N, C-alpha and C positions, 0 to 999 in steps of 0.2 A: 705860209707863216715860216717868217728866218727862226732859225733856232734859239738865238738869243731871245725872242718874245717866247718862248715858252717858259720863263719866268715869271711873267706877268699873265700867261694863259691859264696856269696851272699853279696852284699853291705849294709852295717849295716847301721841301722837308730838312728839319734839321738832322745832319750827317758826323757822326765822330769820325775823323780822319788822323793816321798816324802820319804827321809831316815832321820831316827832319828830325825824326826821333822823340817828339813831342805832339802830345794829343790837341787836336783842332775842332772847333765845331763849325762846321759853314753850312749854308744854303742851300740847297739842289735840286733840282727835276731834273729824273733823268726820264728817256721815253727810247723806245726803237722806233725807227722812221728806214725809209726809203729815200736817199738823196740822188737826186737827178744825176743821171749820168756814169752813176757808180749800183752795179748790180745787185749785190748783196744788202740785205739790212743790217743797219748799226744801228749801235745803243750811244744815243746823245746823251750827254752828262752837262750840263750847266748849270755854274755857280754861281751866287750872288758877287762879283768882285767888289774892290773899293770904288770905284769910277765906273767901270762897265764889266759887263758879266763876261767868266770864262767858260769857252766850249771845250769839252773834249770827248772825242769821239771811239768808239773801240768795234771793233770786229766779231769780237767776242762776245756774243749775246749772253752767255753765263756770268759775266763776271758783274758785281756789285759796283755802285756808283762810288762805294769808298774805295774798294780796288782799283777803279780805273782812276781816280785822284792821286792815291798812292801810288802807282804807278810811274802816271807821267810825272810825279814829283819826284821821286827818285831820278829818272832820266832827267828832268831838268840841271839836276845836280851833273851829272856824267856830261849833259853836253858843255858845260861850263868849263868843266877840267879838261874837255877836248879842244874848247876855244882858246884858252890858256896854253896849254901846249902847244899849237898851231902858231900862236900869237908870240908866245916869249921864250920858246924852246926849240923853236923852228921843225916842227914836228912836219908839218906840210912842204918842208923845203929841201926833204931830203934830196941828194940826186945817185945815188947807188942805186943798183938794180939787182945785185946779190943775195938771195932771201936771207942768209946768216947775217948780212950786214944790216940790212933791213931792220931784222930781227932785234942784233945788238941795239941798233939807234931807239928803236920803240924803247927797248929797256931804259937803257939809259937816259932817255928824256923823262920817262915816269919817275924813275929814280931822283933825278934832280927837281921836278914837280913835285914830289912827296916829300922831298927834305925842304924848299923854299917852303912851302904847307905849315912841315913839323917847326921850323925856326919862325915862321913867321908868328903862327898860334902860342907858340909855347907851348910849356906842359904844367896844367895846373896853376895857369898864372904865373910860374917863374919862366926868364928867361932862357934861352939857350945860347950858347956859345957855340958859333960855326966852326969854329977853330978846334973844336975836342972832338970831331967826328974823322973817323978813320976808317977808310973803306979800302978791300982789296977786292979786284976783279980776277975770276979766272979765265979770262977767253982766250 
């Protein structure tokens, strides 16, 4: 049986999860299974998606389905931030090999990303003037 078929094979349970700071109710099936070619048992959580089921795997069998869904959803936003840092701020293109230089570059790209996010999102619906920021770096 394929993992996506768990939704049809078993009756899904309604689970309250906290995704991006908001409560959401999802329908999911969770089962402990052995996957071919993978030795330890894993917990599979299959969530009913809009078009297709969404499948989550965890080797930590003690986690609940809600915890697995919340961990994956928080990781997704981190993955998007890393993608943006690589595509728009050159995080993956740095060519220095000194540890301190790499550390400084990572910090600067994160500051630039945070400032861009802050400026584009504004604060409580107000716009932010980028020229009003003044930074001093103690490098």
